[in-house]
VOGU-3710 file (C-alpha; in Angstrom, 3 decimals, decimal comma):
1> mekikinkae> 139,115/-62,561/29,829  135,721/-64,086/30,673  133,922/-65,021/33,854  131,833/-68,080/34,630  130,147/-69,325/37,771  130,665/-72,723/39,366  128,538/-73,515/42,408  127,718/-69,788/42,648  131,427/-68,871/42,833  132,693/-66,593/40,080
11> ielleyipdf> 135,760/-67,865/38,205  137,918/-65,564/36,102  139,146/-67,181/32,892  142,293/-66,068/31,110  143,136/-66,457/27,448  146,820/-66,982/28,265  149,063/-67,635/31,256  150,344/-64,313/32,683  153,892/-63,536/31,548  155,305/-63,474/35,075
21> ysiaeitnpl> 154,915/-67,274/35,173  157,931/-68,919/33,552  155,643/-71,595/32,068  153,964/-68,871/29,963  156,872/-68,713/27,517  156,435/-72,305/26,341  152,664/-72,669/26,887  151,130/-69,528/25,388  152,487/-70,006/21,842  151,256/-73,618/21,943
31> lsemrpgikt> 147,778/-72,494/23,012  147,702/-70,073/20,068  148,688/-72,910/17,767  146,332/-75,508/19,227  143,107/-73,530/19,600  142,326/-73,370/15,851  143,013/-77,099/15,614  140,090/-78,142/17,797  137,733/-76,882/15,093  138,872/-79,820/12,954
41> wvsedvfekm> 137,882/-82,426/15,549  134,223/-82,323/14,515  132,282/-80,998/11,557  131,876/-77,247/11,114  128,168/-77,434/11,972  128,788/-79,432/15,148  131,555/-77,110/16,280  129,269/-74,126/15,761  126,629/-75,767/17,962  129,142/-76,655/20,660
51> qvsvwivndi> 130,365/-73,064/21,163  133,511/-74,425/22,817  136,685/-72,553/23,744  139,880/-73,213/25,729  140,861/-71,115/28,745  143,350/-70,849/31,594  142,532/-70,309/35,260  145,040/-68,924/37,759  144,980/-71,891/40,118  148,029/-73,810/41,359
61> rvnafakkye> 146,103/-77,065/41,718  146,643/-79,752/39,070  143,280/-79,849/37,341  141,266/-79,373/34,168  137,525/-79,288/33,692  134,716/-78,695/31,214  131,780/-76,444/32,029  128,633/-75,295/30,238  127,678/-71,755/31,192  125,085/-69,462/29,616
71> gknyivltig> 124,878/-71,561/26,455  128,630/-71,855/25,895  131,063/-74,694/26,613  134,368/-74,000/28,312  137,502/-76,151/28,565  139,620/-74,879/31,442  143,212/-75,784/32,354  144,795/-74,660/35,597  148,229/-73,079/35,607  149,124/-75,785/38,127
81> lcvafwkeve> 148,403/-78,471/35,535  150,601/-76,780/32,920  153,425/-76,419/35,437  153,132/-80,075/36,470  153,111/-81,290/32,855  156,191/-79,241/31,918  158,021/-80,317/35,081  157,250/-83,942/34,215  158,701/-83,501/30,730  161,848/-81,803/32,044
91> efignknfrk> 162,410/-84,493/34,667  161,779/-87,229/32,103  164,351/-85,958/29,604  166,641/-84,609/32,314  166,973/-88,000/34,001  170,671/-88,876/34,129  169,934/-92,296/32,630  167,624/-91,022/29,869  170,126/-91,692/27,084  170,579/-95,273/28,223
101> vfhlseeked> 167,099/-95,797/26,806  166,596/-93,168/24,094  168,838/-91,801/21,370  168,220/-88,058/21,425  170,836/-85,501/20,438  171,238/-82,351/22,525  170,329/-80,295/19,440  166,896/-81,926/19,290  166,229/-81,934/23,036  164,269/-78,666/23,190
111> sykkelyqsm> 162,046/-79,547/20,231  161,359/-83,013/21,684  160,378/-81,477/25,031  157,977/-79,165/23,224  156,449/-82,025/21,227  155,920/-84,131/24,342  154,410/-81,225/26,264  152,138/-80,316/23,366  150,948/-83,915/23,063  150,142/-83,980/26,789
121> lnfiiahefg> 148,233/-80,688/26,572  146,409/-81,930/23,496  145,376/-85,081/25,335  143,901/-83,220/28,296  142,124/-80,697/26,042  140,739/-83,585/23,970  139,648/-85,324/27,181  137,605/-82,292/28,256  136,357/-81,873/24,674  135,190/-85,501/24,907
131> hivhghvlan> 133,147/-84,687/28,011  131,406/-81,944/26,020  130,960/-83,581/22,628  129,633/-86,834/24,131  127,068/-85,016/26,222  128,483/-85,629/29,702  128,503/-81,921/30,528  125,034/-81,249/29,141  123,524/-84,258/30,912  125,137/-83,203/34,171
141> sedettnkdn> 123,897/-79,613/33,839  120,344/-80,908/33,520  120,653/-83,322/36,447  123,415/-82,300/38,856  122,680/-85,263/41,146  124,345/-87,573/38,598  127,713/-86,040/39,462  127,428/-87,556/42,947  127,386/-91,079/41,526  131,019/-92,237/41,675
151> wltqlrefda> 130,636/-95,128/39,235  128,780/-93,016/36,690  131,538/-90,406/36,957  134,156/-93,120/36,387  132,354/-94,319/33,276  132,289/-90,803/31,859  135,985/-90,409/32,649  136,680/-93,657/30,818  134,750/-92,453/27,763  136,513/-89,069/27,751
161> dyyaamlnta> 139,904/-90,772/28,118  139,178/-93,182/25,292  137,870/-90,388/23,067  141,039/-88,353/23,693  143,332/-91,334/23,136  141,642/-92,220/19,845  141,688/-88,581/18,720  145,374/-88,126/19,522  146,138/-91,373/17,707  144,154/-90,225/14,660
171> itlgywkedr> 146,088/-86,932/14,641  149,375/-88,846/14,850  148,303/-91,094/11,974  148,007/-87,926/9,911  151,804/-87,647/10,048  152,353/-91,169/8,721  155,680/-91,596/6,916  156,885/-94,690/5,072  159,987/-94,825/7,244  160,104/-97,332/10,106
181> kvlsatfdll> 162,482/-95,316/12,268  160,423/-92,150/11,912  157,190/-94,042/12,584  158,661/-95,735/15,634  159,860/-92,430/17,093  156,496/-90,769/16,332  154,371/-93,411/18,022  156,833/-93,862/20,894  156,234/-90,174/21,639  152,479/-90,762/21,662
191> flsfylcfdv> 152,750/-93,695/24,086  155,161/-91,743/26,274  152,901/-88,675/26,387  150,100/-90,832/27,834  152,567/-92,413/30,264  153,701/-88,973/31,470  150,157/-87,546/31,688  148,944/-90,278/33,973  152,158/-90,264/35,981  151,360/-86,621/36,765
201> faknsnrdfs> 147,847/-87,618/37,830  149,225/-90,485/39,939  151,597/-88,102/41,741  149,109/-85,257/42,188  145,808/-87,028/42,764  143,813/-86,086/45,843  142,277/-89,553/45,689  143,659/-92,280/47,943  144,342/-95,365/45,835  146,563/-97,027/48,467
211> nyqekdiesy> 143,893/-99,624/49,277  142,824/-100,160/45,675  143,118/-103,957/45,836  140,793/-104,121/48,864  138,232/-101,430/47,978  135,272/-101,803/45,645  136,033/-100,277/42,225  132,761/-98,342/42,330  133,887/-96,412/45,406  136,173/-94,188/43,312
221> dhpypgirmy> 135,028/-91,287/41,125  138,003/-91,721/38,745  139,721/-94,889/37,542  143,169/-95,650/38,960  145,750/-93,633/36,929  147,676/-96,756/35,895  144,500/-98,326/34,549  143,732/-95,139/32,618  147,198/-95,197/31,056  146,811/-98,853/30,102
231> ycslaicdll> 143,441/-98,587/28,367  144,544/-95,392/26,592  147,550/-97,326/25,286  145,169/-100,062/24,140  143,213/-97,365/22,271  146,358/-96,570/20,277  146,639/-100,269/19,384  142,944/-100,462/18,501  142,991/-97,566/16,041  146,340/-98,509/14,513
241> irikgdneli> 145,050/-101,989/13,704  141,708/-100,675/12,441  143,319/-98,168/10,072  146,560/-99,870/9,073  145,714/-103,534/9,636  147,193/-106,238/11,842  150,613/-106,686/10,271  154,279/-106,884/11,171  154,866/-103,120/11,023  151,916/-102,296/13,275
251> relissgfda> 152,898/-104,978/15,790  156,418/-103,535/15,754  155,125/-100,008/16,470  152,925/-101,232/19,313  155,742/-103,290/20,820  158,122/-100,339/20,551  155,660/-98,023/22,320  155,165/-100,340/25,293  158,891/-101,073/25,401  159,676/-97,342/25,540
261> misyekralg> 157,607/-96,944/28,713  158,803/-100,111/30,415  162,464/-99,592/29,488  162,394/-96,070/30,910  160,956/-97,364/34,176  163,561/-100,116/34,375  166,742/-98,592/32,971  166,284/-94,887/33,702  164,326/-95,006/36,968  165,976/-98,205/38,187
271> kekyrdsyfs> 162,767/-100,048/39,023  163,655/-103,726/39,266  160,113/-105,093/39,430  157,240/-104,432/37,055  154,985/-104,107/40,098  156,942/-100,978/41,143  155,502/-99,060/38,160  152,317/-97,066/38,703  150,667/-98,759/35,703  151,351/-102,320/36,896
281> iagtqkgamh> 147,956/-102,452/38,622  146,380/-102,830/35,170  148,077/-106,222/34,884  146,411/-107,661/37,987  143,128/-109,557/38,171  141,502/-106,556/39,867  142,785/-104,245/37,132  141,532/-106,520/34,341  138,104/-106,761/36,001  138,031/-102,965/36,366
291> iralvngwne> 138,808/-102,341/32,694  136,204/-104,884/31,596  133,614/-103,240/33,875  134,421/-99,794/32,454  134,111/-100,873/28,817  130,913/-102,846/29,319  129,446/-100,335/31,772  129,891/-97,432/29,351  128,325/-99,487/26,538  125,182/-99,739/28,662
301> lvdeynrysy> 125,013/-95,931/28,856  125,691/-95,082/25,211  122,026/-94,967/24,155  121,210/-92,653/27,063  124,087/-90,272/26,313  123,269/-90,144/22,622  120,302/-88,022/23,752  122,748/-85,326/24,880  125,713/-85,873/22,554  126,638/-83,521/19,717
311> vtiykndnve> 127,775/-86,524/17,646  126,726/-90,149/17,476  128,475/-92,259/20,112  129,306/-95,791/19,029  129,696/-98,722/21,360  132,924/-100,658/21,708  132,769/-104,429/21,548  131,800/-105,830/24,934  134,735/-107,421/26,746  133,880/-110,998/27,669
321> slsyflgedg> 137,319/-111,800/29,107  140,588/-109,963/29,595  144,008/-111,416/30,325  145,898/-110,477/33,445  149,472/-111,373/34,202  150,373/-110,149/37,693  149,418/-111,472/41,104  148,785/-109,111/44,024  152,435/-109,547/45,094  153,759/-108,790/41,615
331> eflrqgv> 154,455/-112,350/40,516  153,862/-113,123/36,830  150,788/-115,203/35,966  148,956/-116,338/32,864  145,286/-115,872/33,565  142,099/-114,293/32,244  138,890/-112,899/33,701
//
């Protein structure tokens, strides 16, 4: 157990979830397994400088955060987040129409749940790790007024999301097998873990996105969850093509991943229109403009954040135009911004 202070309030950090929570049985062994793994995400020297560790806080709210305190970096997950993630996995696989979409035997159901849940936890830990390793936390500790800038906060969230998505994809590439069915199942799980993560955030956000189409994108301190899911999925595509090339197999894996998410929405959840899905907003003109603004806006900040980062941050290619395919009423279009 350790204690840190946030805004003068003392927070008690736990190494594991207390046993009286049912979620402890599945989560605590995974935390033991995952903690040593984060050391491999950067070089040994960088990790030593970061002084980073993963903790639990006894809070029922759905949240995670990174904090620098007395020279050390902390990644903190709430028990509420772990509960929400596991509930999402159970509801996903427990859906009565699940097997209309996916071929999963009852014998493999428990292991698949665990893999999905672990991938979701790994994403959120990597997201908070991204905030630390790219200097967001250090910069904010030196100038706390920057945290009041909604657009700046969004840009940092975008960078942490993209870092986590690329890292999780790189980890998944480490399990590459020359078997199309195995590869398809492996990368489907990765796409689905992002889909489920951001579905949790969409359901549990304390931010009102109901007037997203009318409000200025800079008025929010986090991107819309559906937009986050979409650009994280694009990160999978980006790294797959960079590492394995643009070929038939890679296009098949990417198509299968997107199809897994959309087919579940349509055939398992019974959503008749693409616009009924929480991620459909990414296909609108507003969504495309938002993603372009995030990519290009973060690129403008990279040089500044390299002053605080533990590793060199590289810019993405600026987005000059981005296709969108849905109108505000959900009708299909063929356009670009």
